[in-house]
FIROTI-229780 format. One line per 2 residues: their letters; for each residue x, y, z of C-alpha. Coordinates in steps of 0.001 Angstrom, whole numbers, plus 500000, padded with zeros to 6 digits. Layout:
N
A) X:Y:Z  ...
end
This chain:
359
MK) 499827:500174:499990  501255:503092:498764
TP) 500661:505250:501606  499210:504094:505210
II) 495654:504398:505977  496280:505735:508803
EG) 499558:506624:510397  500785:502797:512259
FT) 498807:500866:510688  501068:499467:508329
QA) 501642:495903:506946  504645:495570:509269
GL) 501557:496532:511856  499291:494560:511026
ES) 501341:491134:511194  502501:492859:514384
YL) 499170:492801:515920  498058:489321:514756
NS) 501052:488047:516126  500136:489101:519846
RQ) 496850:489048:519262  494937:486031:521452
YQ) 491054:484875:520095  488495:483189:522442
AL) 489283:479553:522040  486739:477675:519972
YW) 485707:473846:519849  486263:472667:516294
PT) 490265:473361:516188  490007:470605:518929
LF) 487452:468745:516985  488848:469088:513669
PV) 492589:469923:513541  493153:471621:510421
KN) 494614:470634:507372  496084:471895:504332
VN) 495139:470343:501136  495786:471726:498044
SL) 492880:471906:496461  489202:472708:496815
DG) 488372:469030:496455  487664:467245:499663
KT) 487652:463133:500148  486614:461240:503364
MI) 488064:457888:503745  485450:456302:505953
GE) 486165:453495:507943  490211:454375:507277
AG) 490638:455077:511355  488875:451911:512204
SR) 488767:449224:515600  491810:446939:515348
VA) 491655:443983:513546  493482:441069:514693
AY) 495965:439721:512483  496686:435792:511849
VI) 498595:432818:513844  499849:431332:510515
SF) 502278:428819:509966  506241:429812:508847
DS) 506354:429715:505116  502823:430392:504716
KA) 501670:433700:502997  500365:436503:504986
PE) 496129:436435:504598  495187:439999:503252
AS) 493131:441491:504576  489764:443683:502813
RK) 489028:447046:502040  485254:446428:501910
SL) 484589:448326:504814  486021:452134:503388
RK) 483620:454221:502374  484890:457320:500291
LN) 483062:460509:500531  483548:463568:497670
FD) 482663:467004:498715  483991:470121:497765
IP) 485678:472770:500219  483506:476425:500213
KS) 484333:479628:500876  483872:481175:503872
AI) 484369:484872:503952  482995:488459:506078
AR) 483875:491938:505512  483233:495392:507314
RK) 483560:498996:505681  484471:502336:506941
TE) 482937:504544:504788  483362:507912:504070
AE) 481798:509847:507078  483334:507395:509735
IL) 487090:508204:508296  486267:511782:508858
EH) 484907:511573:512334  487907:509524:512826
QI) 490198:512672:512347  487722:514114:515397
TK) 488704:511139:517127  492332:511833:516440
AL) 492229:515261:517738  490219:514237:520835
RG) 492324:510718:522199  494746:510579:519924
ND) 495961:508009:516498  495928:505353:519140
AV) 492315:505764:519332  491756:505401:515858
LE) 494240:502688:515150  492205:500412:517798
DY) 489193:501115:515631  490830:499688:512815
FN) 492161:496778:514665  488729:495456:515961
DL) 487579:495139:512322  490140:493007:512144
DF) 489263:491011:515113  485604:491580:514068
VY) 486186:489884:510368  488335:487303:512248
DG) 486065:486257:514462  483202:485873:511841
VQ) 484883:483440:509907  486348:481116:512802
AR) 482128:481503:514200  480831:480175:510258
LE) 483639:477148:510633  481983:476479:513999
HL) 478849:476575:512931  479590:474002:510278
AL) 481404:471631:512934  479336:471992:515597
QA) 475794:471369:513114  478108:468720:511812
LS) 478595:466455:514590  475064:466920:516591
LT) 472754:466254:512734  475578:464274:511472
KV) 475090:466501:508149  475216:470027:507723
KL) 472385:471998:505473  472399:475828:504539
TT) 469566:477667:504199  468144:481026:504117
TN) 467900:481116:508183  471603:480043:508740
NP) 473580:481446:505664  471130:484143:504552
MG) 473652:486487:502604  475100:483343:501565
IV) 474757:480602:499431  471938:478039:500101
NE) 471849:474428:499602  468962:472100:498746
EY) 469674:469245:500456  471853:468170:503500
VD) 475325:467341:503122  475549:464011:504971
FG) 478204:462986:506465  477600:459110:506320
MP) 476695:457848:509888  475547:454067:509747
AA) 471965:454182:510592  473183:451463:512938
NK) 474631:454181:514665  471728:456206:515592
KT) 469680:455320:517980  466545:456576:519993
VA) 465597:456796:523595  463125:454294:525465
VV) 460890:458081:527020  461441:461173:525080
WS) 464005:463438:527148  461640:466789:528534
TA) 460830:468976:531489  457209:467092:532013
NL) 459775:463650:532007  462019:463757:534570
AT) 460293:461593:536630  459978:458821:533498
MT) 462709:459653:531559  466066:456977:531594
PI) 469175:459141:530343  471709:456430:532099
TD) 469814:453472:530277  470116:455253:527330
FK) 473574:455530:527369  473812:451915:528299
NV) 472104:450457:525758  474485:453154:522748
VK) 477428:451679:524806  476479:448489:524767
AA) 475715:448659:520986  479086:449943:520054
RA) 480941:447613:522098  479337:444459:519675
LG) 480906:446907:516796  484454:447260:518874
IT) 484136:450439:519662  484501:452016:522928
FS) 483842:455997:523506  485688:458670:525208
KA) 483204:461612:525697  479401:462000:525367
LV) 478820:465720:523810  475584:467410:524924
NP) 473474:470768:524622  473586:472519:528048
DA) 470036:472161:527851  470062:468523:527354
YD) 472155:467841:530521  470186:470103:532476
LI) 467561:467527:531470  470245:464596:532301
TG) 471247:465617:535710  467619:466988:536592
ST) 466220:462900:536191  464766:460912:538795
EF) 467509:458374:537374  470092:460325:537350
LT) 469519:461623:540973  468854:458565:542451
AA) 472515:456896:540826  473829:460230:542130
KS) 473175:459513:545719  473266:456024:545955
LT) 477149:457624:544634  477328:459855:547701
KG) 475741:457369:550310  472744:459173:550732
EE) 473394:463189:551074  470635:465211:549778
LI) 471364:466632:545910  469260:469648:544653
VG) 468060:469363:541264  469827:471983:539051
AV) 472744:472481:541329  474725:469099:539879
TT) 478111:470161:539475  479607:468713:535703
NM) 482413:466834:537741  479812:465558:540266
AN) 477510:464122:537173  480215:462896:535670
AV) 481895:460840:538461  478740:459445:538189
FK) 478764:458206:534926  482718:457400:535375
SL) 481116:454959:538158  478577:453144:535736
RL) 481172:453259:533113  480384:455705:530959
PE) 481664:458493:529072  482417:461529:530158
LV) 479754:464484:529468  480862:467587:527481
II) 478600:470205:527293  479123:472409:523992
ET) 477779:475548:525621  478015:478445:522946
SV) 476862:480897:520991  476650:481657:517327
GI) 475222:485331:515646  473511:485380:512284
EN) 473125:488754:510680  470119:488480:507928
AA) 470217:491578:504775  468188:493854:507249
GV) 470992:493561:510016  469591:491657:512357
IT) 471442:489563:514351  470107:486481:515748
YS) 472117:483958:518286  472109:480175:518944
NP) 473797:477353:519771  474665:475294:516681
WD) 474518:472315:519112  471440:470693:518642
VN) 469075:470074:521721  468069:467178:520823
HV) 470595:464847:519846  473951:463275:521676
TF) 476946:462422:520312  479438:459913:520766
IP) 483046:459822:519955  485973:457990:521093
ST) 488435:460450:521148  487901:464123:521363
TV) 489656:464993:517972  487261:463247:515287
GS) 488350:464315:512186  490390:467332:510362
MF) 489228:470295:508845  490347:470507:505149
NG) 491659:473792:504897  491842:474737:500690
PI) 493995:477415:498801  492961:480855:498603
AE) 492928:482699:495457  493769:486454:497146
EI) 497307:484858:498758  497433:483531:495290
ER) 497677:486453:494011  497906:489314:495599
PQ) 496217:492324:494938  498399:495636:494504
DV) 498121:498182:497720  496439:495769:499830
LQ) 497380:494989:503076  497503:491369:504012
SK) 498197:488729:506574  497628:485226:507921
KD) 496426:484295:511442  495582:480546:511933
NV) 493508:479514:508733  492474:483207:508396
LL) 493657:485177:505605  492891:488915:506692
SV) 493109:491758:504472  492394:495713:504099
HK) 492518:498152:501292  491640:501513:499785
EF) 488553:502487:497527  488235:506137:496382
NP) 485093:507727:494760  484017:507894:497548
VN) 486403:506833:499900  486726:503740:501884
VV) 488371:501200:503762  487620:497942:503452
TK) 488438:494824:505847  487935:491257:505271
GE) 488403:488017:506337  488581:484484:504425
AN) 489380:480802:504902  488242:477472:502171
AF) 487609:475483:504847  485120:472454:505515
PS) 485042:469277:508050  486066:465926:507483
WP) 484845:463518:509785  486422:459855:508698
SV) 485549:458685:512252  481787:459286:511748
DK) 481491:455221:511603  482947:455455:514870
CF) 480540:457814:516427  477163:457142:517652
SL) 474091:459495:517868  471195:459363:520420
YT) 468216:461486:519035  466097:462343:522560
NN) 462662:463696:520787  461400:460550:519892
TS) 461319:456411:520782  461647:454976:517711
TW) 462606:457157:515064  465512:458996:514730
A) 465851:462387:512870
end
């Protein structure tokens, strides 16, 4: 950029700020660590990292038996682009002159860096939304509600969880059914079904509201009282450590509460906040990492436009450029990324809103 946008806002300043900036931790980087790929064509081999299959005991001088690959399935998908931008208008730029006179140049500089934070967080929020929707529903669908100013796909992107891995509950989980619902029994049934396939779980991912139903149910409180030798327990006051102590004593996977909020802004500027993790689904996983976030190349990084400040933070490309007639400053964040879930066949989904049909 031939002339700086503002004193101190340079390429070196941009890189220095991003190198030192620490952002709020999200779930997706642990569940789906970034995996850089060279194209926008994604491929997931489901069943590639499966349960152990024993070798054969054979006699010496015999040929080793060859195992089949019949259990492997291939899922192809396109890696989409996620992007968001923010514009400083001519009027806002003029207002900065007043701010600079009153509070100094650092105050104006901070406002420009705030736009960087906004677009970085925006891209990360979309990846969080994709990852958590995929894990809770086993599929992703972009609609006019959750992606109002982007593409809308007519069909779900299904990650291919086997039908046998999708279970329902004995009694619907609800506030009205706290006395009769059986979350511990439901968990035991899932664990038993998985054990028959050689699968063991380390964690069960739940929505906060579902967690409250579990720990408020009579079945859970009875088990908790037994574990704590009859101490009085207050509904809604059960700690996560206590709940997991109960589940551990019953050889059930640890409960992990997915408590987050992602804002979606529509064309009218109205922002709606929600948890991408569906309240009616519990997902059982063998380990904390279930796959990868495929991260593809970005065109602007390859063919860098002239007079643009540009830097990378994690897998998000951030850029700032000036426009004229009228003068504007545009800050943009983007990533070409999508989750790959090769262990989907080793995970189970429990649907808590029906006793016979998984949805």
